N, C-alpha and C positions, 0 to 999 in steps of 0.2 A: 435229172439233176440231183446230186447228193444233198441232203438237207442239212448236214452238219459237217464241219471240219474237225479233225481230231489232232490234238497236239499233246505234248507232255509239259507239265508244270510242276516242278518240284517232285518228280517221280510219279505224279498222278496223271491219269488220262482225263483230258479236258475236251468237252464237246462244245463248240460254238457254232452259231448259224453260218451256213455257207453264203458266199457272195454270188447269188444267183444273177442271171441276166434277164433283160427285158427285150421284147421284140422291137426292132427299130430299123430305119433305113440307112443309118450311118455306116461308114466303112469299118469303124471300130465298134464291136458289140458293147452295149451300154449295161453297166451293172444295175441291179434293181435298187430302188431307193431305200428299201427297208430290209431288215433281217428276213431270211427265207423261212425261219421257224423260231420259236421262243428259245431264249437262252435256257440251258438245262441247269437247274440247281436243286439237287435233292437234299433232304435233311434226315437226320436220325431223330425220330420223334418217339422212340421206344426205349430211350436210356432211362431206366427207372430211377436211378439215383439223382440224375439231373432234373428230371421232370418233378420228382418229389420235392426237391429243394426249391426250384423255381416256382412250382405250383404253390408252395406254402408262402413264398414271398409275395406272389401276385394275389393270393387269396386273402391277405390281410384286409380286414374291413375298411381300413383307411385308404387302400389303393385298388380295391377290387373292381372299381368302375372304369379304371384306365384301360386303354388299348395298348398292348405291349408285346414285345418279343425279345428274346435273347438267344444268341447263337454263339457257340464256342468254336472259334476258328484257330485255336492254338495248335501249332504244328501243321497247319494247312491240310486238315483232313479231307478225304474224298467225300465223307458223309458227316458233316458237322452236326453235333447235337443241337436241337432246336426246342424251344418252348414258347408258346404264345398264349395270351389271354385276351379275349375279345378282339382277336387279331384280324378278323375279316370284316369288322365294322367299318363302314365308310363314314369319314368325318372330314370337317374342314381343318386343314393343317397349316393354314397361313403361309408364312415365308419358307417353311420347310420344302414346299413344292419348287423352290428355286433350284433344287438339285436336278429336277427333271430336264430342263433345257441344258444344264451342264452335261448330262449324259448324252443327250441327243446331238449336240454339236460334234462330239467326238465320233459318234456313229456316222454322221454326215461327212466329216473330214476323211474318215477311212475310205468312204465310197468315192468321194471326189478324187482322192489321191490314186486309187486303183485305176480309175478311168483316165486320169491325166497321164499316168505312166504308160497305159496301154496305147493311148493316142500318140505319144512320143515314140514308143516302140514301132508303131505303124507308119511313122514318117512325119509326124507333125513337127515343124521347125519351131524351136523356141527362140530363134534369133530374130524372128519377125515380130515387130511391135504388135501388141494386142493378141498374142497367141493364146493367152489365158481365156479370152472371151470365147474362143472356139470351143474350149473344153466346157465352159459353163453353158454355152448355147446348145450343145449336143445333149447335155444332161437335162436341161429344161425341156427340150423338145420331147425327149423320151419319158420324162418323169411327170410333167404337168398333167397329162390326161389321167395318170394313176392317182395323183393327189386329188384332182377334181372329183374323181369317181368315188374316192374313199369317204368323203363327207358331203354328199350331194345336196343336202338341205342346209348346209352352212356356207358362209362366204368363202370363196376360193382364196388361195394364197400359195406362195412359193418362196423358198429361202432366197435371201439376197446374197447369192454366192460371192459376188465380187466385194461385198462389204464385210463378209464374215472371214474370208480366206485370202491368204497370199500364196501364190504358186511360185515355186523355184524352177529353174530350167531343168533340174533333175526329175521333175514331176512331184517332188515332195510338197506336201501341202501343210501350211502352218496357219494357225489362227492369227488374223490380222491384229497387230498391236503397234503402239507408238514406238518410235525409235529415238532414244532408248525406252524400254518399257517403264510404265509407272512403277515406282518403288512401293513397298509396303507402307512406308512413312507417308508418301504422297496419297495413297489410297485412304489411309487413316485420317489425313487432314481433310479430305473430301467428306469422309464419314458417311453416316446413314442418310443424310438429307441434302448433301451438297450436289452440285451439278457434275455429272460424269465427264471425265476427260479421256482422251486417247481413242482407241479403237476397240474392236470386239473383244479381244482377250482381256484388255484392261477393264472393260465394262463387266465382263464375267467375273473377274477377280474381285471387283468392287461389289458386285451382287452377292457373292458368297462371303467375302471377308467382313463386309459392313452391312450386308442385307439391304443395300441401297435400292429403293424401288424404281427410280428412274433408270438406273443401270439395268435392272431386271427387265424393264419395259423394252429397252433398246435390244437386248439379247433375244427376248421372246418374239418381238415383232419382226426382227431380222430373220429368225428361223421359220416363222409362220406357224399358226395353229395347226393347219393340216399336216405339216411335216412332223411337228412335235408329237401330236397325238397318234399319228400313224405309226411313228417309230416306237412309241411306248407300247402300243397294242401288239405290234409285230414281235417285239422283244419279249412279250409275255408279262409285262408289268400292268397291263389293263386288259380285263376280259370284256370284250364287246357283248358277249352273250349274257353275262351276269351283271354288266355295268358296274364293275368293281375293280379297284386298284388305283393306279397313279394316273391322274388326269389334271390338265391345266387348260383353262379356256379364258383366262384373264391375264393382264400384264402388270398388275399392281399399280396402274396409273389410269384406270378408267377406260382403256381401249379394249373392252371385252370382245370376244369372238362374236357374240350376239348380245344385244342390249338386255338389261334386266335379268342377268344370269341365265338366259334361256339356253345357253350352250353348256350349262353346268350339269353335274351329276347329282342324283338324289342321295341324301344322307340316310344312313340307318335311322330308323324311327326315333330311337332315344336320343341320338345326336341331333336330329332335326329339332327335337324339343329343347335339348340343353343348349345348343348353339343358336337357337332361334332363327333357323333358316331351313327351308325344305330342300334346297339344292346349293351347290357350291361350285365355283370355278377352280377351286384349289383343293382337290380331293386326294385322299390316300388311305391305305389300310396299313396297320402295323406289320402284317405278314409281307406285303409287297415292299415296304421300305426295308425290312430286314433282308429280304431276298436280294434287293438291289445292293445293299451294303455288303452282303456276303460275297456276291460276285465281284464287287469292287475290291474288297479286302484280299481276296484270293487271286486277283489279277486276271479274272476270267470275263470281265465285261469289255468287249471289243478286243483288247490286247493288254498285256501287262504294262506297256509304256503309257497307254492312255489312262489306265487305272492309277498309276503313280502320279500322273499329272493332275488328275481329278482330286486325289487324296491331298496333294500338296495345296490345292486351291481351297479345299473344304476345311482345312485344319481349324480347330477352334481354340488354338493357343493364344491367338491375338485377335484383333478386330472385335467383332461383336460378342464373341465368346461362345461357351457351350454350357447348357444347363446340366448336362451329364457330368462334365468335369467339375462344375461348381458344386453339385450334390455330393460327389465323392470326396472332394477336398474339405467340405464344410461338415462332414459327418463326425460323429464322436465315437471312437477316435477317427481322425482323417484316414481315408483309404489311399494306399499308394497307387498312383497313376502317372504314367510317363507322358502320354499324349492322348488326345481325343480329336479325331477328325470327324466333325459333325456339322449339321446345319440345324439351327433352332428354328422353330416356328412360333410366331406370336402374331395373331391377327387382330382385326377390329373388335372381336368378341372378348379379347384378353385371355383366351385359353392359351396354354403353353404346350409345346411339343418339342421333342428332340430325337434325333436318330444318328448314330455314329459308330465309328470303329475305335475301340478303346485298346490302348497298348500299355502293358505293365512290364517294364524291364526289371530283371532281378539279378543284381550282382554283376551286371555287364556281360553275362553269358547269353548269347543269342539263343542257345538251346533251351534256356529257362524262361524265355520271354512268353508272356501270356497275351493273347489277342482275342477279343470277342466283340460281337455286335450287340448294342443295346438300343432299343427303340421304346420310347414312352410317349404316347400321344393322349391329349385330352385332359390335361390338368386344368381345372376350372379356376377362375380368378380369385374366388374366396379362399382357396387353399394356399395361395402365395407360393406355389410349387413345392410345398412340404410333402405332398403325396408323391410327386415326381422324384424328389430327392430320396425319399424312403425306398421307393421301388428300385431306383438305379443302384442304391447301396445293397439292397437285398440280392439283386441279380449279380452284382459284383462279387459278393461273398460266396454265392453258389459257384461261380466260375473259379475263383481262387481256390476253393476247397477241393476242386477236382485236380489241382496241380500243386500238391504239397512240396 
């Protein structure tokens, strides 16, 4: 089986994990539940001008303890320049981890759709009531042993496929949502603390736009912990060997995978001390958040349509907002920024985090548009985000200076 598929994206060669199959007794071969290999995302870490500028910004005594990364994706380069500081430290990232299930549901949707179309091609009639259940049943029969074996010491789980998706007779799979979908205004009236309405896609938009914890719980529990973390590891966002990267084993509503954070991952020693916890259910590193955002920004995470959909949900223009954008606009002088698609993190320890895709339009000419990834994690409560603001401005200036 070929491990990657190769496509062209803006003149670049893009490698994404192949859709491998699993052994099964069904008449239609069943696609594997997870990517067959990690997503490939390489960086240019040897650009001296960029690393000198970004290194000076992150080396400032007021910000040097933060975990951060910056990536220049202007012009959609094959090897985007990258700089990171303390970027492999594991820390508690609070609500920023809500982007993890956001990615995972699109990975799952792709696989359900491929199998649904294969079954229809092989003769499954969509005119018979309940045909969707046959698709879901075949996937569960083939996948559940794989998910159960993935985390044998943790409680088992499986995605609630009929709750998450709506299947069309064409085999196209959509995220289930209210008809008509909840509007942005309706989501904002529910806010961060109101009771979620609608269906899965509505919940996910509320989880991202307003960081609503109850909506996050509905999304996470519907996907299941084994599927979420299995997908994150297979995609290369979490290293099982190093126990490092993106990990989520809580639902923001007390229904943790294991009680007392026993499914959580260890924090790097200084963060265990600073955040006053040895482990966390909501872990991340700046490098992996930056890798995630870079794949998303360049349309290489699953497929370009999924990336566009995720970015539209994650935008920090409205809703609960973006610390990155706030820092740029409140600077002296304010920095020009057109949009920031990000997800902030703010947990029970009151540390602040943000990671996102920044876009700067210049004169309406698309060829002059600047785009970059900015990730800053671990701003302590006594700083009131002044350190985060300073570093995002420093990184911004380094990026803009590369594109006069």
